[in-house]
N, CA, C and O atoms as a MOPAC input file, in Angstrom:
PM7 MOZYME 1SCF
protein

 N      0.84000 1    -1.18000 1     0.00100 1
 C     -0.00200 1     0.00300 1    -0.00500 1
 C      0.88700 1     1.23900 1     0.00500 1
 O      1.77900 1     1.37600 1     0.84300 1
 N      0.63100 1     2.12200 1    -0.93000 1
 C      1.35400 1     3.38700 1    -0.98900 1
 C      0.60500 1     4.41500 1    -0.17000 1
 O     -0.62300 1     4.48500 1    -0.23100 1
 N      1.32300 1     5.20500 1     0.58900 1
 C      0.70400 1     6.22700 1     1.43200 1
 C      0.87800 1     7.58700 1     0.76800 1
 O      1.73100 1     8.38200 1     1.16200 1
 N      0.05700 1     7.83900 1    -0.24300 1
 C      0.17600 1     9.07100 1    -1.03500 1
 C     -0.04900 1    10.31700 1    -0.18500 1
 O      0.60100 1    11.34300 1    -0.38600 1
 N     -0.96100 1    10.21900 1     0.75300 1
 C     -1.29900 1    11.41500 1     1.54200 1
 C     -0.13400 1    11.89400 1     2.39900 1
 O      0.01900 1    13.10100 1     2.58900 1
 N      0.69600 1    10.98700 1     2.92300 1
 C      1.77400 1    11.49800 1     3.77000 1
 C      2.80900 1    12.25400 1     2.93100 1
 O      3.43500 1    13.20300 1     3.40300 1
 N      2.97600 1    11.82100 1     1.69000 1
 C      3.88700 1    12.57100 1     0.80400 1
 C      3.26200 1    13.92100 1     0.45500 1
 O      3.93200 1    14.95300 1     0.50500 1
 N      1.98700 1    13.91000 1     0.10300 1
 C      1.31000 1    15.16300 1    -0.23100 1
 C      1.33300 1    16.14700 1     0.94400 1
 O      1.61800 1    17.33100 1     0.76400 1
 N      1.03300 1    15.65000 1     2.13700 1
 C      1.04800 1    16.51400 1     3.32500 1
 C      2.45900 1    17.07100 1     3.57200 1
 O      2.62800 1    18.25500 1     3.86100 1
 N      3.44500 1    16.21500 1     3.45400 1
 C      4.83600 1    16.65500 1     3.66600 1
 C      5.20600 1    17.75100 1     2.67400 1
 O      5.76000 1    18.78200 1     3.05600 1
 N      4.89700 1    17.52300 1     1.40000 1
 C      5.24300 1    18.51400 1     0.37400 1
 C      4.43900 1    19.79500 1     0.53500 1
 O      4.96700 1    20.88700 1     0.32500 1
 N      3.16300 1    19.67500 1     0.90800 1
 C      2.32200 1    20.86400 1     1.11900 1
 C      2.86800 1    21.74600 1     2.24500 1
 O      2.70000 1    22.96600 1     2.22600 1
 N      3.52400 1    21.11500 1     3.22700 1
 C      4.08100 1    21.85100 1     4.35300 1
 C      5.57200 1    22.18100 1     4.16300 1
 O      6.22500 1    22.69100 1     5.07300 1
 N      6.08900 1    21.88500 1     2.97400 1
 C      7.49300 1    22.16100 1     2.63700 1
 C      8.49400 1    21.53100 1     3.60400 1
 O      9.49100 1    22.15100 1     3.97600 1
 N      8.20800 1    20.27300 1     4.01100 1
 C      9.12000 1    19.52800 1     4.86800 1
 C      9.88200 1    18.51000 1     4.02100 1
 O      9.38400 1    18.02300 1     3.00600 1
 N     11.08200 1    18.20800 1     4.45800 1
 C     11.83500 1    17.10700 1     3.84900 1
 C     11.51600 1    15.82600 1     4.62400 1
 O     10.96900 1    15.87300 1     5.72600 1
 N     11.86100 1    14.70500 1     4.04100 1
 C     11.67500 1    13.43600 1     4.74900 1
 C     12.49100 1    13.41900 1     6.03000 1
 O     12.03900 1    12.89400 1     7.04800 1
 N     13.66700 1    13.98000 1     5.99000 1
 C     14.52500 1    14.03100 1     7.17100 1
 C     13.90000 1    14.86200 1     8.28600 1
 O     13.96400 1    14.47600 1     9.45300 1
 N     13.29800 1    15.99300 1     7.94300 1
 C     12.65700 1    16.83900 1     8.94800 1
 C     11.49700 1    16.10200 1     9.61400 1
 O     11.35300 1    16.14600 1    10.83600 1
 N     10.68300 1    15.43300 1     8.82700 1
 C      9.55800 1    14.68400 1     9.40500 1
 C     10.08700 1    13.55800 1    10.27600 1
 O      9.56800 1    13.32100 1    11.36600 1
 N     11.10800 1    12.86700 1     9.80900 1
 C     11.69900 1    11.79800 1    10.60500 1
 C     12.13100 1    12.29900 1    11.98100 1
 O     11.88100 1    11.64500 1    12.99300 1
 N     12.77200 1    13.45200 1    12.01100 1
 C     13.21000 1    14.02100 1    13.28600 1
 C     12.01900 1    14.37800 1    14.17600 1
 O     12.07400 1    14.19100 1    15.39200 1
 N     10.95000 1    14.88800 1    13.57900 1
 C      9.75700 1    15.26600 1    14.34200 1
 C      9.09500 1    14.07200 1    15.00900 1
 O      8.53100 1    14.19100 1    16.09700 1
 N      9.16700 1    12.91000 1    14.34600 1
 C      8.47300 1    11.74100 1    14.88900 1
 C      9.44800 1    10.66900 1    15.38400 1
 O      9.06100 1     9.53200 1    15.65600 1
 N     10.72500 1    11.06100 1    15.49500 1
 C     11.76600 1    10.20300 1    16.07900 1
 C     12.02300 1     8.90000 1    15.32700 1
 O     12.12000 1     7.82600 1    15.92200 1
 N     12.13000 1     9.02300 1    14.00200 1
 C     12.55600 1     7.88900 1    13.17400 1
 C     13.58600 1     8.40600 1    12.18400 1
 O     13.75000 1     9.61600 1    12.02800 1
 N     14.28000 1     7.49400 1    11.51400 1
 C     15.26700 1     7.91500 1    10.51500 1
 C     14.57500 1     8.32500 1     9.21700 1
 O     13.42500 1     7.97300 1     8.95700 1
 N     15.31000 1     9.07000 1     8.42700 1
 C     14.78800 1     9.47600 1     7.11000 1
 C     14.50500 1     8.23400 1     6.27300 1
 O     13.50300 1     8.17600 1     5.56100 1
 N     15.38300 1     7.24500 1     6.35800 1
 C     15.20300 1     6.02200 1     5.56800 1
 C     13.91100 1     5.31600 1     5.95500 1
 O     13.15300 1     4.89800 1     5.08000 1
 N     13.65000 1     5.17600 1     7.24500 1
 C     12.39900 1     4.53000 1     7.67400 1
 C     11.19800 1     5.31500 1     7.20200 1
 O     10.20900 1     4.73400 1     6.75300 1
 N     11.27500 1     6.63600 1     7.29800 1
 C     10.16000 1     7.45600 1     6.79700 1
 C      9.96600 1     7.22800 1     5.30500 1
 O      8.83200 1     7.10000 1     4.84200 1
 N     11.04500 1     7.17600 1     4.55300 1
 C     10.95500 1     6.95200 1     3.10200 1
 C     10.29000 1     5.61000 1     2.80300 1
 O      9.50700 1     5.50700 1     1.85800 1
 N     10.59400 1     4.57400 1     3.60200 1
 C      9.94700 1     3.28600 1     3.41600 1
 C      8.44000 1     3.39100 1     3.62000 1
 O      7.66800 1     2.78300 1     2.87800 1
 N      8.02200 1     4.15300 1     4.61400 1
 C      6.57700 1     4.33400 1     4.85800 1
 C      5.93600 1     5.08900 1     3.70800 1
 O      4.87400 1     4.70600 1     3.21900 1
 N      6.58600 1     6.16400 1     3.27900 1
 C      6.01800 1     6.99000 1     2.22200 1
 C      5.88200 1     6.21600 1     0.91100 1
 O      4.91300 1     6.40200 1     0.17600 1
 N      6.83100 1     5.36800 1     0.62700 1
 C      6.80700 1     4.60200 1    -0.62800 1
 C      5.90300 1     3.36900 1    -0.54400 1
 O      5.58500 1     2.75300 1    -1.56200 1
 N      5.49500 1     3.02000 1     0.66800 1
 C      4.65600 1     1.84200 1     0.83900 1
 C      5.44000 1     0.55700 1     0.99500 1
 O      4.84900 1    -0.52200 1     1.03400 1
 N      6.76100 1     0.64500 1     1.08600 1
 C      7.58000 1    -0.55700 1     1.27300 1
 C      7.36400 1    -1.17600 1     2.64200 1
 O      7.49700 1    -2.38800 1     2.80700 1
 N      7.03000 1    -0.34600 1     3.62700 1
 C      6.71500 1    -0.81900 1     4.97400 1
 C      5.35200 1    -0.28400 1     5.38500 1
 O      4.98300 1     0.83600 1     5.03300 1
 N      4.61900 1    -1.07900 1     6.12100 1
 C      3.33500 1    -0.63500 1     6.65900 1
 C      3.61000 1     0.30600 1     7.83100 1
 O      4.48000 1     0.03800 1     8.66000 1
 N      2.87500 1     1.39400 1     7.89400 1
 C      3.06800 1     2.36300 1     8.97200 1
 C      2.43200 1     1.82700 1    10.24900 1
 O      1.23700 1     1.53400 1    10.26400 1
 N      3.21800 1     1.69500 1    11.32900 1
 C      2.65100 1     1.23300 1    12.59700 1
 C      1.72800 1     2.29800 1    13.20600 1
 O      1.86900 1     3.48600 1    12.91800 1
 N      0.79100 1     1.86500 1    14.04200 1
 C     -0.17000 1     2.80200 1    14.63500 1
 C      0.45900 1     3.99300 1    15.35800 1
 O     -0.05600 1     5.10700 1    15.25700 1
 N      1.55400 1     3.78600 1    16.08300 1
 C      2.14100 1     4.90300 1    16.81500 1
 C      2.76100 1     5.94700 1    15.86300 1
 O      2.80000 1     7.13300 1    16.18900 1
 N      3.23500 1     5.51200 1    14.70900 1
 C      3.76300 1     6.44600 1    13.71100 1
 C      2.61000 1     7.17300 1    13.02700 1
 O      2.70300 1     8.37500 1    12.77700 1
 N      1.52700 1     6.46400 1    12.72200 1
 C      0.34500 1     7.11200 1    12.15000 1
 C     -0.17200 1     8.20000 1    13.06700 1
 O     -0.51300 1     9.29300 1    12.61400 1
 N     -0.23100 1     7.90900 1    14.33700 1
 C     -0.70000 1     8.90500 1    15.32100 1
 C      0.22800 1    10.10300 1    15.36500 1
 O     -0.23300 1    11.24300 1    15.43100 1
 N      1.52300 1     9.86000 1    15.33100 1
 C      2.48700 1    10.95200 1    15.35600 1
 C      2.35500 1    11.82700 1    14.11100 1
 O      2.40800 1    13.05300 1    14.20500 1
 N      2.18600 1    11.20900 1    12.95600 1
 C      2.02000 1    11.97800 1    11.72300 1
 C      0.72900 1    12.79000 1    11.75300 1
 O      0.70700 1    13.94100 1    11.31800 1
 N     -0.33600 1    12.20000 1    12.26000 1
 C     -1.60900 1    12.91600 1    12.37100 1
 C     -1.44800 1    14.13200 1    13.27300 1
 O     -2.01800 1    15.19000 1    13.00300 1
 N     -0.67300 1    13.98300 1    14.34400 1
 C     -0.42700 1    15.11000 1    15.25400 1
 C      0.40700 1    16.19600 1    14.57100 1
 O      0.11800 1    17.38300 1    14.71900 1
 N      1.42900 1    15.80000 1    13.83200 1
 C      2.28400 1    16.77300 1    13.14000 1
 C      1.45200 1    17.63700 1    12.18400 1
 O      1.61500 1    18.85600 1    12.13900 1
 N      0.56500 1    16.99500 1    11.42800 1
 C     -0.20500 1    17.70400 1    10.40400 1
 C     -1.57800 1    18.16500 1    10.88900 1
 O     -2.29600 1    18.84600 1    10.15500 1
 N     -1.94800 1    17.80300 1    12.11200 1
 C     -3.25000 1    18.14600 1    12.68200 1
 C     -4.39200 1    17.66600 1    11.78000 1
 O     -5.32200 1    18.40600 1    11.45700 1
 N     -4.27800 1    16.40300 1    11.39400 1
 C     -5.31700 1    15.74500 1    10.60100 1
 C     -5.67300 1    14.41500 1    11.26800 1
 O     -4.99300 1    13.97900 1    12.19700 1
 N     -6.72100 1    13.78900 1    10.80000 1
 C     -7.10300 1    12.49800 1    11.36200 1
 C     -6.29300 1    11.36300 1    10.71000 1
 O     -5.81700 1    11.48700 1     9.58200 1
 N     -6.15800 1    10.28500 1    11.43500 1
 C     -5.51200 1     9.08300 1    10.87900 1
 C     -6.32100 1     8.57800 1     9.69300 1
 O     -5.74800 1     8.11000 1     8.70900 1
 N     -7.63800 1     8.66700 1     9.77100 1
 C     -8.47000 1     8.24400 1     8.64300 1
 C     -8.13800 1     9.04600 1     7.37800 1
 O     -8.17400 1     8.50400 1     6.27400 1
 N     -7.82000 1    10.31600 1     7.53600 1
 C     -7.44400 1    11.12800 1     6.38300 1
 C     -6.12800 1    10.62500 1     5.78900 1
 O     -6.00300 1    10.50400 1     4.57000 1
 N     -5.15800 1    10.33500 1     6.63700 1
 C     -3.87300 1     9.82500 1     6.15600 1
 C     -4.05800 1     8.50700 1     5.41900 1
 O     -3.39600 1     8.26000 1     4.41000 1
 N     -4.95300 1     7.66100 1     5.91500 1
 C     -5.18400 1     6.34900 1     5.31000 1
 C     -6.17200 1     6.40100 1     4.13600 1
 O     -6.52400 1     5.36900 1     3.56600 1
 N     -6.61300 1     7.61100 1     3.78600 1
 C     -7.55000 1     7.84700 1     2.67900 1
 C     -8.89300 1     7.17200 1     2.87600 1
 O     -9.55200 1     6.77100 1     1.91700 1
 N     -9.29500 1     7.05000 1     4.15400 1
 C    -10.63600 1     6.53300 1     4.46500 1
 C    -11.67000 1     7.64800 1     4.39800 1
 O    -12.87400 1     7.39400 1     4.37400 1
 N    -11.18100 1     8.89900 1     4.36800 1
 C    -12.03500 1    10.07200 1     4.24700 1
 C    -11.25900 1    11.15500 1     3.52700 1
 O    -10.02800 1    11.15600 1     3.53200 1
 N    -11.98000 1    12.07600 1     2.91000 1
 C    -11.34300 1    13.22800 1     2.28900 1
 C    -11.40000 1    14.45100 1     3.19700 1
 O    -10.92500 1    15.52800 1     2.83900 1
 N    -11.98700 1    14.26800 1     4.37800 1
 C    -12.08800 1    15.34300 1     5.35100 1
 C    -10.90400 1    15.24400 1     6.32100 1
 O    -10.81900 1    14.28500 1     7.08900 1
 N     -9.99500 1    16.22100 1     6.29600 1
 C     -8.81000 1    16.12900 1     7.14400 1
 C     -9.08000 1    16.44600 1     8.61200 1
 O     -8.23200 1    16.18900 1     9.46700 1
 N    -10.25700 1    17.00600 1     8.91200 1
 C    -10.53500 1    17.42000 1    10.29000 1
 C    -10.66600 1    16.22700 1    11.23500 1
 O    -11.18100 1    15.16600 1    10.88200 1
 N    -10.17700 1    16.45500 1    12.44800 1
 C    -10.26700 1    15.44000 1    13.47800 1
 C    -11.61100 1    15.55700 1    14.17000 1
 O    -12.03000 1    16.66400 1    14.50600 1
 N    -12.29700 1    14.45000 1    14.39200 1
 C    -13.55600 1    14.46100 1    15.14300 1
 C    -13.23800 1    14.74000 1    16.60200 1
 O    -12.48300 1    14.00200 1    17.23600 1
 N    -13.81200 1    15.79800 1    17.12500 1
 C    -13.55300 1    16.14500 1    18.51700 1
 C    -14.79500 1    16.01300 1    19.34500 1
 O    -14.76400 1    16.26600 1    20.54900 1

């Protein structure tokens, strides 16, 4: 599974893979594996990415087109 949304979100916010990796405490290489779909993103990384971008995990996983978090 390719995670298109995490690449789109990263590029929309003008971050590099390395910057995102540092924000969520993983290496750039591991982040690149997630972005390319070579590795499945674990739940704790999905949560961290959702927090960085202030979007829902469902949005990252393309289960919805609404990025807002249900509060």
